[in-house]
N, CA, C and O atoms as CSV, one atom per row, in Angstrom:
chain,resi,resn,atom,element,x,y,z
A,1,MET,N,N,102.430,109.727,122.233
A,1,MET,CA,C,101.519,109.092,121.327
A,1,MET,C,C,102.325,108.333,120.296
A,1,MET,O,O,103.181,108.923,119.637
A,2,GLY,N,N,102.076,107.028,120.133
A,2,GLY,CA,C,102.796,106.235,119.156
A,2,GLY,C,C,102.365,106.554,117.746
A,2,GLY,O,O,101.292,107.117,117.531
A,3,SER,N,N,103.205,106.194,116.770
A,3,SER,CA,C,102.890,106.540,115.388
A,3,SER,C,C,101.635,105.829,114.895
A,3,SER,O,O,100.896,106.398,114.091
A,4,ALA,N,N,101.370,104.609,115.347
A,4,ALA,CA,C,100.156,103.911,114.922
A,4,ALA,C,C,98.916,104.619,115.441
A,4,ALA,O,O,97.922,104.730,114.723
A,5,THR,N,N,98.961,105.096,116.674
A,5,THR,CA,C,97.840,105.837,117.241
A,5,THR,C,C,97.636,107.139,116.499
A,5,THR,O,O,96.508,107.491,116.155
A,6,ALA,N,N,98.717,107.857,116.250
A,6,ALA,CA,C,98.635,109.122,115.524
A,6,ALA,C,C,98.085,108.895,114.125
A,6,ALA,O,O,97.267,109.683,113.652
A,7,ARG,N,N,98.518,107.836,113.457
A,7,ARG,CA,C,98.051,107.531,112.112
A,7,ARG,C,C,96.550,107.294,112.113
A,7,ARG,O,O,95.844,107.785,111.232
A,8,ARG,N,N,96.052,106.541,113.099
A,8,ARG,CA,C,94.609,106.271,113.172
A,8,ARG,C,C,93.819,107.545,113.402
A,8,ARG,O,O,92.698,107.669,112.908
A,9,GLU,N,N,94.379,108.498,114.143
A,9,GLU,CA,C,93.691,109.751,114.392
A,9,GLU,C,C,93.700,110.646,113.161
A,9,GLU,O,O,92.763,111.419,112.962
A,10,LEU,N,N,94.719,110.564,112.344
A,10,LEU,CA,C,94.863,111.433,111.175
A,10,LEU,C,C,94.126,110.915,109.942
A,10,LEU,O,O,93.531,111.698,109.200
A,11,VAL,N,N,94.162,109.617,109.723
A,11,VAL,CA,C,93.601,109.038,108.507
A,11,VAL,C,C,92.686,107.882,108.862
A,11,VAL,O,O,93.055,106.995,109.631
A,12,GLN,N,N,91.501,107.903,108.299
A,12,GLN,CA,C,90.559,106.809,108.499
A,12,GLN,C,C,90.433,106.050,107.186
A,12,GLN,O,O,90.278,106.660,106.128
A,13,THR,N,N,90.500,104.730,107.247
A,13,THR,CA,C,90.400,103.890,106.056
A,13,THR,C,C,89.169,103.009,106.183
A,13,THR,O,O,88.925,102.401,107.226
A,14,PHE,N,N,88.396,102.952,105.099
A,14,PHE,CA,C,87.195,102.138,105.074
A,14,PHE,C,C,87.237,101.222,103.869
A,14,PHE,O,O,87.497,101.671,102.753
A,15,GLU,N,N,86.981,99.933,104.085
A,15,GLU,CA,C,86.900,99.015,102.967
A,15,GLU,C,C,85.491,99.113,102.401
A,15,GLU,O,O,84.512,99.045,103.145
A,16,THR,N,N,85.387,99.274,101.086
A,16,THR,CA,C,84.074,99.389,100.470
A,16,THR,C,C,83.634,98.034,99.941
A,16,THR,O,O,84.447,97.270,99.421
A,17,GLU,N,N,82.359,97.741,100.072
A,17,GLU,CA,C,81.849,96.456,99.601
A,17,GLU,C,C,81.512,96.481,98.117
A,17,GLU,O,O,81.660,95.472,97.428
A,18,GLU,N,N,81.053,97.644,97.615
A,18,GLU,CA,C,80.628,97.708,96.218
A,18,GLU,C,C,81.758,97.403,95.253
A,18,GLU,O,O,81.604,96.562,94.367
A,19,ASP,N,N,82.884,98.070,95.409
A,19,ASP,CA,C,83.979,97.908,94.458
A,19,ASP,C,C,85.192,97.208,95.074
A,19,ASP,O,O,86.231,97.078,94.426
A,20,GLN,N,N,85.062,96.767,96.297
A,20,GLN,CA,C,86.111,96.042,97.014
A,20,GLN,C,C,87.432,96.807,97.042
A,20,GLN,O,O,88.507,96.219,96.924
A,21,GLY,N,N,87.333,98.127,97.200
A,21,GLY,CA,C,88.511,98.966,97.311
A,21,GLY,C,C,88.562,99.583,98.697
A,21,GLY,O,O,87.865,99.144,99.611
A,22,PHE,N,N,89.389,100.601,98.844
A,22,PHE,CA,C,89.580,101.246,100.131
A,22,PHE,C,C,89.406,102.750,99.986
A,22,PHE,O,O,90.089,103.390,99.186
A,23,HIS,N,N,88.495,103.302,100.757
A,23,HIS,CA,C,88.265,104.744,100.799
A,23,HIS,C,C,89.053,105.273,101.985
A,23,HIS,O,O,88.978,104.711,103.077
A,24,VAL,N,N,89.806,106.347,101.786
A,24,VAL,CA,C,90.570,106.954,102.871
A,24,VAL,C,C,90.147,108.406,103.031
A,24,VAL,O,O,89.851,109.098,102.057
A,25,HIS,N,N,90.128,108.844,104.269
A,25,HIS,CA,C,89.614,110.168,104.611
A,25,HIS,C,C,90.496,110.757,105.699
A,25,HIS,O,O,90.913,110.054,106.619
A,26,VAL,N,N,90.777,112.048,105.592
A,26,VAL,CA,C,91.547,112.758,106.615
A,26,VAL,C,C,90.594,113.757,107.272
A,26,VAL,O,O,90.411,114.859,106.755
A,27,PRO,N,N,89.981,113.389,108.405
A,27,PRO,CA,C,88.987,114.251,109.044
A,27,PRO,C,C,89.489,115.661,109.361
A,27,PRO,O,O,88.710,116.614,109.323
A,28,ALA,N,N,90.761,115.803,109.667
A,28,ALA,CA,C,91.309,117.108,110.029
A,28,ALA,C,C,91.400,118.057,108.825
A,28,ALA,O,O,91.490,119.273,108.994
A,29,LEU,N,N,91.377,117.495,107.615
A,29,LEU,CA,C,91.503,118.301,106.403
A,29,LEU,C,C,90.197,118.184,105.614
A,29,LEU,O,O,90.009,117.246,104.840
A,30,LYS,N,N,89.313,119.135,105.819
A,30,LYS,CA,C,87.976,119.092,105.232
A,30,LYS,C,C,88.026,118.826,103.726
A,30,LYS,O,O,88.660,119.558,102.966
A,31,GLY,N,N,87.342,117.762,103.325
A,31,GLY,CA,C,87.256,117.413,101.915
A,31,GLY,C,C,88.410,116.589,101.384
A,31,GLY,O,O,88.472,116.329,100.182
A,32,CYS,N,N,89.327,116.169,102.246
A,32,CYS,CA,C,90.488,115.396,101.809
A,32,CYS,C,C,90.155,113.908,101.866
A,32,CYS,O,O,90.166,113.293,102.933
A,33,HIS,N,N,89.861,113.346,100.701
A,33,HIS,CA,C,89.491,111.937,100.554
A,33,HIS,C,C,90.267,111.355,99.392
A,33,HIS,O,O,90.750,112.088,98.529
A,34,SER,N,N,90.388,110.042,99.371
A,34,SER,CA,C,90.947,109.365,98.213
A,34,SER,C,C,90.475,107.922,98.222
A,34,SER,O,O,89.666,107.529,99.062
A,35,TRP,N,N,90.981,107.141,97.289
A,35,TRP,CA,C,90.542,105.770,97.114
A,35,TRP,C,C,91.680,104.975,96.513
A,35,TRP,O,O,92.558,105.534,95.857
A,36,GLY,N,N,91.667,103.672,96.735
A,36,GLY,CA,C,92.624,102.778,96.103
A,36,GLY,C,C,92.077,101.365,96.057
A,36,GLY,O,O,91.252,100.990,96.891
A,37,ALA,N,N,92.523,100.585,95.099
A,37,ALA,CA,C,92.090,99.197,94.975
A,37,ALA,C,C,92.664,98.349,96.109
A,37,ALA,O,O,92.068,97.350,96.511
A,38,THR,N,N,93.844,98.761,96.626
A,38,THR,CA,C,94.476,98.072,97.745
A,38,THR,C,C,94.779,99.104,98.828
A,38,THR,O,O,94.739,100.308,98.576
A,39,ARG,N,N,95.083,98.626,100.036
A,39,ARG,CA,C,95.456,99.558,101.106
A,39,ARG,C,C,96.697,100.365,100.717
A,39,ARG,O,O,96.759,101.568,100.970
A,40,ALA,N,N,97.678,99.712,100.106
A,40,ALA,CA,C,98.908,100.400,99.708
A,40,ALA,C,C,98.618,101.482,98.670
A,40,ALA,O,O,99.167,102.581,98.744
A,41,GLU,N,N,97.765,101.173,97.716
A,41,GLU,CA,C,97.404,102.159,96.700
A,41,GLU,C,C,96.633,103.318,97.336
A,41,GLU,O,O,96.875,104.478,97.002
A,42,ALA,N,N,95.717,103.016,98.239
A,42,ALA,CA,C,94.952,104.059,98.930
A,42,ALA,C,C,95.886,104.946,99.747
A,42,ALA,O,O,95.705,106.163,99.782
A,43,ARG,N,N,96.883,104.352,100.406
A,43,ARG,CA,C,97.842,105.119,101.204
A,43,ARG,C,C,98.647,106.058,100.301
A,43,ARG,O,O,98.870,107.215,100.654
A,44,ALA,N,N,99.078,105.570,99.151
A,44,ALA,CA,C,99.833,106.416,98.225
A,44,ALA,C,C,98.966,107.558,97.710
A,44,ALA,O,O,99.428,108.694,97.594
A,45,HIS,N,N,97.719,107.256,97.403
A,45,HIS,CA,C,96.815,108.290,96.893
A,45,HIS,C,C,96.487,109.337,97.951
A,45,HIS,O,O,96.388,110.523,97.637
A,46,ILE,N,N,96.317,108.910,99.209
A,46,ILE,CA,C,95.972,109.893,100.242
A,46,ILE,C,C,97.182,110.776,100.556
A,46,ILE,O,O,97.013,111.949,100.888
A,47,LYS,N,N,98.383,110.241,100.458
A,47,LYS,CA,C,99.569,111.083,100.652
A,47,LYS,C,C,99.576,112.205,99.620
A,47,LYS,O,O,99.833,113.362,99.953
A,48,GLU,N,N,99.294,111.858,98.371
A,48,GLU,CA,C,99.242,112.866,97.311
A,48,GLU,C,C,98.105,113.855,97.576
A,48,GLU,O,O,98.279,115.061,97.402
A,49,ALA,N,N,96.949,113.352,97.992
A,49,ALA,CA,C,95.803,114.224,98.274
A,49,ALA,C,C,96.123,115.193,99.412
A,49,ALA,O,O,95.743,116.362,99.359
A,50,ILE,N,N,96.820,114.709,100.439
A,50,ILE,CA,C,97.197,115.572,101.572
A,50,ILE,C,C,98.168,116.649,101.099
A,50,ILE,O,O,98.015,117.821,101.444
A,51,GLU,N,N,99.164,116.255,100.314
A,51,GLU,CA,C,100.134,117.232,99.807
A,51,GLU,C,C,99.436,118.317,98.996
A,51,GLU,O,O,99.728,119.503,99.155
A,52,LEU,N,N,98.509,117.908,98.125
A,52,LEU,CA,C,97.779,118.877,97.303
A,52,LEU,C,C,96.862,119.755,98.157
A,52,LEU,O,O,96.735,120.954,97.908
A,53,TRP,N,N,96.224,119.152,99.167
A,53,TRP,CA,C,95.352,119.915,100.059
A,53,TRP,C,C,96.172,120.979,100.778
A,53,TRP,O,O,95.769,122.141,100.840
A,54,LEU,N,N,97.313,120.589,101.318
A,54,LEU,CA,C,98.153,121.530,102.055
A,54,LEU,C,C,98.689,122.633,101.135
A,54,LEU,O,O,98.752,123.797,101.531
A,55,GLU,N,N,99.069,122.270,99.924
A,55,GLU,CA,C,99.558,123.254,98.961
A,55,GLU,C,C,98.445,124.259,98.616
A,55,GLU,O,O,98.677,125.467,98.578
A,56,SER,N,N,97.248,123.743,98.370
A,56,SER,CA,C,96.114,124.616,98.055
A,56,SER,C,C,95.754,125.514,99.231
A,56,SER,O,O,95.454,126.694,99.052
A,57,ALA,N,N,95.784,124.949,100.428
A,57,ALA,CA,C,95.460,125.738,101.619
A,57,ALA,C,C,96.441,126.906,101.770
A,57,ALA,O,O,96.045,128.025,102.095
A,58,LYS,N,N,97.712,126.627,101.530
A,58,LYS,CA,C,98.729,127.676,101.635
A,58,LYS,C,C,98.471,128.775,100.608
A,58,LYS,O,O,98.524,129.962,100.929
A,59,GLU,N,N,98.192,128.367,99.375
A,59,GLU,CA,C,97.936,129.335,98.305
A,59,GLU,C,C,96.698,130.181,98.580
A,59,GLU,O,O,96.661,131.365,98.245
A,60,LEU,N,N,95.682,129.567,99.193
A,60,LEU,CA,C,94.414,130.263,99.442
A,60,LEU,C,C,94.350,130.935,100.811
A,60,LEU,O,O,93.361,131.589,101.142
A,61,GLY,N,N,95.408,130.771,101.602
A,61,GLY,CA,C,95.430,131.377,102.930
A,61,GLY,C,C,94.522,130.682,103.928
A,61,GLY,O,O,94.070,131.297,104.894
A,62,ILE,N,N,94.253,129.404,103.699
A,62,ILE,CA,C,93.420,128.620,104.614
A,62,ILE,C,C,94.307,128.075,105.722
A,62,ILE,O,O,95.362,127.500,105.457
A,63,GLN,N,N,93.877,128.257,106.954
A,63,GLN,CA,C,94.644,127.766,108.088
A,63,GLN,C,C,94.581,126.246,108.151
A,63,GLN,O,O,93.506,125.653,108.054
A,64,VAL,N,N,95.727,125.634,108.312
A,64,VAL,CA,C,95.807,124.178,108.418
A,64,VAL,C,C,95.526,123.785,109.858
A,64,VAL,O,O,96.178,124.288,110.774
A,65,PRO,N,N,94.551,122.883,110.074
A,65,PRO,CA,C,94.267,122.447,111.445
A,65,PRO,C,C,95.493,121.801,112.075
A,65,PRO,O,O,96.244,121.096,111.401
A,66,ASN,N,N,95.694,122.038,113.350
A,66,ASN,CA,C,96.836,121.485,114.050
A,66,ASN,C,C,96.344,120.449,115.051
A,66,ASN,O,O,96.200,120.739,116.239
A,67,LYS,N,N,96.088,119.247,114.566
A,67,LYS,CA,C,95.591,118.176,115.423
A,67,LYS,C,C,96.673,117.654,116.358
A,67,LYS,O,O,96.378,117.202,117.464
A,68,LEU,N,N,97.917,117.715,115.916
A,68,LEU,CA,C,99.036,117.242,116.723
A,68,LEU,C,C,100.032,118.379,116.851
A,68,LEU,O,O,100.837,118.590,115.944
A,69,PRO,N,N,100.001,119.111,117.942
A,69,PRO,CA,C,100.877,120.281,118.107
A,69,PRO,C,C,102.341,119.936,117.847
A,69,PRO,O,O,102.848,118.913,118.308
A,70,GLY,N,N,103.003,120.812,117.098
A,70,GLY,CA,C,104.427,120.641,116.839
A,70,GLY,C,C,104.757,119.717,115.689
A,70,GLY,O,O,105.933,119.469,115.426
A,71,LEU,N,N,103.756,119.196,114.995
A,71,LEU,CA,C,103.995,118.261,113.900
A,71,LEU,C,C,104.181,119.032,112.601
A,71,LEU,O,O,103.310,119.811,112.216
A,72,THR,N,N,105.301,118.826,111.923
A,72,THR,CA,C,105.531,119.485,110.642
A,72,THR,C,C,104.771,118.735,109.553
A,72,THR,O,O,104.308,117.614,109.764
A,73,THR,N,N,104.649,119.361,108.395
A,73,THR,CA,C,103.996,118.705,107.264
A,73,THR,C,C,104.710,117.408,106.923
A,73,THR,O,O,104.060,116.393,106.676
A,74,GLN,N,N,106.038,117.425,106.906
A,74,GLN,CA,C,106.800,116.211,106.592
A,74,GLN,C,C,106.536,115.110,107.619
A,74,GLN,O,O,106.346,113.952,107.246
A,75,GLU,N,N,106.521,115.456,108.894
A,75,GLU,CA,C,106.232,114.466,109.936
A,75,GLU,C,C,104.823,113.910,109.764
A,75,GLU,O,O,104.598,112.712,109.934
A,76,PHE,N,N,103.873,114.787,109.426
A,76,PHE,CA,C,102.486,114.383,109.170
A,76,PHE,C,C,102.462,113.327,108.075
A,76,PHE,O,O,101.828,112.283,108.232
A,77,LEU,N,N,103.154,113.592,106.955
A,77,LEU,CA,C,103.160,112.663,105.835
A,77,LEU,C,C,103.898,111.368,106.165
A,77,LEU,O,O,103.526,110.302,105.674
A,78,GLU,N,N,104.937,111.448,106.988
A,78,GLU,CA,C,105.690,110.251,107.355
A,78,GLU,C,C,104.880,109.311,108.241
A,78,GLU,O,O,105.177,108.118,108.307
A,79,LEU,N,N,103.861,109.830,108.921
A,79,LEU,CA,C,103.016,108.974,109.749
A,79,LEU,C,C,102.126,108.053,108.925
A,79,LEU,O,O,101.657,107.028,109.419
A,80,LEU,N,N,101.898,108.414,107.688
A,80,LEU,CA,C,100.941,107.672,106.861
A,80,LEU,C,C,101.480,106.352,106.397
A,80,LEU,O,O,100.788,105.616,105.693
């Protein structure tokens, strides 16, 4: 699986018409969403949101979904 394909499966980006920004969502991580005025800003914000989600999940004992077997957290973030 190429990195572009993996990225599309991990993160979904939607351009919003109301505020002309970008909403980003990580379907594999329930409730992990962010926003940015530009795609680059949205990407930076979702990386932070993913890191915080994973940190919180670890602290709370929530199992992290494994959408891509063998992928480390760092590899997950590098795909973004």
